[in-house]
C-alpha positions as CSV (number, residue, x, y, z in Angstrom):
1,M,57.1,138.1,142.2
2,K,57.5,134.4,141.5
3,V,60.5,133.4,139.5
4,I,61.6,130.1,138.1
5,L,65.4,129.8,138.5
6,L,67.4,128.8,135.4
7,E,70.6,128.2,137.4
8,D,71.7,128.0,141.0
9,V,71.7,131.4,142.7
10,K,73.5,131.7,146.0
11,S,71.1,132.4,148.9
12,V,68.1,132.3,146.7
13,G,67.7,128.7,145.4
14,K,68.7,125.9,143.0
15,K,68.0,125.5,139.3
16,G,64.4,124.6,138.6
17,D,63.1,126.0,142.0
18,I,60.2,128.4,142.0
19,V,61.1,131.2,144.4
20,D,59.2,134.3,145.6
21,V,61.5,137.4,145.5
22,S,60.9,141.1,145.5
23,D,59.8,142.7,142.2
24,A,62.9,144.9,142.0
25,Y,65.3,142.0,142.7
26,A,63.6,139.9,140.0
27,R,63.6,142.6,137.4
28,N,67.0,144.1,138.1
29,V,69.0,141.0,138.9
30,L,67.5,137.6,138.0
31,L,65.7,138.5,134.8
32,R,68.4,140.8,133.5
33,K,71.2,138.3,134.1
34,K,69.1,135.5,132.6
35,Q,69.2,133.6,135.9
36,G,65.5,133.2,136.0
37,V,62.2,133.7,134.2
38,E,58.8,134.9,135.4
39,A,56.6,132.0,136.7
40,S,53.8,132.4,134.2
41,G,51.6,129.6,132.8
42,K,53.7,128.9,129.7
43,N,57.0,128.8,131.7
44,M,55.4,126.5,134.3
45,N,54.4,124.0,131.5
46,D,57.9,124.2,130.0
47,L,59.4,123.5,133.5
48,K,57.2,120.4,133.9
49,L,58.2,119.1,130.4
50,Q,61.8,119.6,131.2
51,K,61.6,117.8,134.5
52,A,59.8,114.9,132.8
53,N,62.5,114.8,130.1
54,D,65.2,114.8,132.7
55,E,63.6,111.9,134.5
56,K,63.4,109.9,131.2
57,V,67.1,110.5,130.5
58,A,68.0,109.5,134.0
59,A,66.0,106.2,133.6
60,E,67.7,105.5,130.3
61,N,71.2,106.1,131.8
62,L,70.4,103.7,134.7
63,A,69.2,101.0,132.3
64,A,72.3,101.4,130.2
65,A,74.5,101.1,133.3
66,R,72.7,97.9,134.4
67,E,73.1,96.4,131.0
68,L,76.8,97.1,131.0
69,A,77.1,95.7,134.5
70,G,75.6,92.5,133.2
71,K,78.3,92.2,130.6
72,L,81.1,93.0,133.1
73,E,79.8,90.7,135.9
74,G,80.9,87.4,134.5
75,A,84.0,88.7,132.6
76,V,87.6,87.8,133.5
77,I,90.3,90.2,132.3
78,T,93.9,88.9,132.1
79,L,96.9,91.1,132.5
80,K,100.5,90.0,131.9
81,V,103.1,91.8,133.9
82,K,106.9,91.6,134.5
83,V,107.8,89.6,137.6
84,G,111.0,89.6,139.6
85,E,112.4,87.1,142.0
86,G,110.0,85.4,144.3
87,G,107.0,86.2,142.1
88,K,106.9,89.9,143.0
89,I,105.5,92.4,140.4
90,F,107.6,95.3,139.3
91,G,105.4,98.3,140.4
92,S,101.7,97.5,140.5
93,V,98.6,97.2,138.4
94,S,96.5,100.4,138.4
95,G,93.0,101.3,137.5
96,K,94.2,102.8,134.2
97,E,95.7,99.4,133.2
98,V,92.5,97.6,134.1
99,A,90.4,100.0,132.1
100,E,92.7,99.6,129.1
101,A,92.6,95.8,129.4
102,V,88.8,95.9,129.4
103,K,88.8,98.0,126.3
104,D,91.3,95.7,124.5
105,Q,89.8,92.3,125.6
106,L,86.0,93.1,125.8
107,G,85.7,96.1,123.5
108,I,84.0,98.0,126.3
109,E,85.3,101.5,127.1
110,I,85.3,102.3,130.8
111,D,86.7,105.5,132.4
112,K,89.7,104.7,134.6
113,K,88.2,106.7,137.4
114,K,85.3,104.3,137.6
115,V,87.6,101.4,138.4
116,L,87.6,101.4,142.3
117,L,90.8,99.7,143.3
118,P,91.0,99.8,147.2
119,A,94.8,99.5,146.7
120,P,97.0,98.9,143.7
121,I,97.3,95.2,142.8
122,K,100.8,94.1,143.7
123,G,100.6,90.3,143.5
124,I,99.9,87.6,141.0
125,G,96.5,85.9,141.0
126,T,92.9,86.8,140.6
127,T,91.3,89.8,142.2
128,E,87.8,91.1,142.2
129,V,87.7,94.8,141.3
130,P,84.5,96.9,141.7
131,V,83.6,99.1,138.8
132,K,81.1,101.9,139.6
133,L,79.1,102.5,136.4
134,H,76.3,104.6,138.0
135,S,75.5,106.0,141.4
136,K,73.2,102.9,141.9
137,V,75.1,100.3,139.9
138,T,78.4,98.7,140.7
139,A,79.8,95.6,138.9
140,Q,82.4,93.2,140.1
141,L,85.1,92.5,137.5
142,K,87.6,89.6,137.9
143,V,91.2,90.7,137.1
144,N,93.7,87.8,136.6
145,V,97.3,89.0,136.9
146,E,99.9,86.6,135.3
147,A,103.6,86.6,134.9
148,L,105.1,87.4,131.4
């Protein structure tokens, strides 16, 4: 029996796959647990519509990420931190602080996990920080660290 999987099923297939399984397994396991539906004409059309809708949403997300990257690309964020003798920063500047500064200064909310600091910023000056907005879009943000 051909079945369209509604969720990932171990050793059978992934969500959206059309798999050929025995009638008993389909009736007693997949259909009963609502892990799949029979691959009939109506269900096949529904699957095609769902895939088309998923592609449309993915394209919209990519366009939104590119637009946001355009706003961040030329922006400079200024952070003021306490400095000790010799111009050394107490502690370091983390991704969380950069994300908060972007929200305060630009009004754009960014998840702190998307700020990809290779290492915490421990010095005064300007640093380019990559911000991963989408799997295909990464923006470069300039962070200027100044003494208080």
